N, C-alpha and C positions, 0 to 999 in steps of 0.2 A: 290141560297143558296149553290150550289156546290162550288162557288168561296170561300164563307166564311168558309165552312168546310175544304177546301184544305188549306186555309191560317192559319186556327187554328191548323190543323195538323202539318204544318211546324213550327209553334210558338211553339207547344207542343214539338216536337222534339228537337228544339233549346234550350228550357228550360230543358228538360230531359238531353241534352248533357252538358249543362252548370252546371246543378246539379251534374252529375257524374264527371264532370272535377274538381268541386270544392271539392267533397267528396274524389276524389282521390289525390288531392293536400293536403287536410287535413290529409288523411292517411300517405302520403308520409312524411309530416313533423313530424307526430308522430313517425314513423319508424326511420326517419333520426336523430331526436333528441335523441331517446333512444339508438341508435348504437353510436352516437357521445358521449353521456355521459358515455356509457360503455368504450369507448375508452379513456376517460379522468378521471374516477374515478372508484375505486372498491367498493364504498359505494353503496349497493342495495337500501337503502332508498332514496339517493339522485337520483338515476336513475329513480325510480318510481315517485318521487315528480316532477322532471322536465318533465317527459313525461305526467303526469296529467295536468300539467299547460299548456303546448302546446296543449293538447287534448281539454281543456276547454276553453281556451283563443284564440286558433287558432293563426293568425298573430301576435297579440300583445304578446301572450305567447312565441312565437319564438323569438321575439325582446327581451324580459326580459331574455330568456335563453342566447342569444348572449352577453347580457351585463354581466351576471353572471358566465358564464361557465369558468372552469379552462382554463388557457392560453395554457398550452401544454397537449399533449396526454401522456399516460402511457408509450408509446414506445419512444417517444421524451424524456421524463424525464429519462428514463432508459439509453438511448444512452448518454445523457449529464452526468449522474453519471459515466458512464463507461469511457467517455473521461476525467472527472475530476480525476477519480481514476488513469487512465493511466499517466496523467500529473503529479500527486503526486507521483506516483511510479517512474517515470523517474526522478523526482528531488531527491528522497530520494536514488536511486540506485547509483547516480553519486557521488562519493567520493570527498571530497575536501581536500586540503593541509591544515594541522593544523598551518603551518607558515604563509602562505600568502592567504588562502582562495580561491586559483584558483582551477578549476577542474582538477582532474587528473584521470588517468586510474587505475583500481583495481590491476593491476599487475606490476606497476611501483614501483621501489625500492627507487627512489629518485625523488623529485619535480623538473622539469626542469626549474621552475621560481626562486625559492629562495633556491634550492639544500638542502632542508629539507629531512632527512632520513624517508621514509615512511614504508618501509619494510625491512627485511633482508633475505638474501639467506640461505637455509639450507646447513650446512657443508658437509653433505653427498650426498643428492640427488640434491640440487640446487633449489628446489621449493621456491617460495615467501612465507615468514612467517611474521606474525604480529610481532611487535618489542618485545611486552612482553611475547611471547610464549618461554617456556624453553624445549619444546620437538616438534619434527616435526610430524604433524599428518599424513605425507604421508609415512615416512619411519621409524618412532618412535626413530630417533636418538636424543640424548640429545644435547641441544643448549647452548652455552656459554651465560652468562648473559650479556646483552648489555645495559639495562636500567640503568642510573647512580644510581638511587635510589636503584635498585636491587643489583647492583654491590657494592654499599656501604654497604648495609645489608649483602652481602655475605662476604665482606672483614672483617666486624666487627665480623661475626659469626667465620671466620677463625682466627682472632686475639684473640677472647675470647677462642676458643678451644685450640689454641696454649698457651695462657697464663695458662689456666687450667693444661695443660700437663706440662708445665715448672714448675708450682708450686707443682705438684704431683710428679714430677721427683725426688727430693731429697728424699722423703720418700721411693720410690721404690728402689732407689741405696742402701739405708740402708738396706733393706730387701734382695734383690738379684740383683746385678748389671746386670748380664746377661739377666735375664728376663725382667728387665726394658728396656734394648735395643731391645729385641725382641718384646715387646708390643708397643713400640714407632712406631707410624704410619708414613710413608713417608709424607713430607709436600706437602700440596695441593698448586697447582699453577693454576690460572685462566689466560686462554688465551683469549684475545679479538680477536675474528675471523672476525671482521668487515673489 
């Protein structure tokens, strides 16, 4: 009978070891599933639901979780969004020539491909300025009008002002010829500094 008791003790130890190993594996699956779901989703309800499925169904619950879990972790999604944002910013930051759509540097004054004027130099300090700017933001020096539409508007204003002065001049001469000469402003001259 001693042999039977010794054999049953070994069998009992093996059974207890097996039960402890299965229980440890079951707990490890639950903990791993909970950690993995927390890394993949911020939704606490989803985390609890997935953990409960694995706790109740054991290995089949883990297989269900593997089938339904989000593909990427929150860290991977964040890194991917940073990479996409960096690529978009790199694309947006590189200016292109309006004439030939080639990439140009931000400080170039002329496109080397099609010779389109991109910027103008300040008459006083020499810094690169955008074409429509009429004053230098670096030294506050006024700039000559370079845009043809702006130049045309400036010329028409000059012509209009000169025409008004010419029409008003005969009336002033009748009143006081010397006062009319003193009030007459010197003619404006636009210099194209390009």
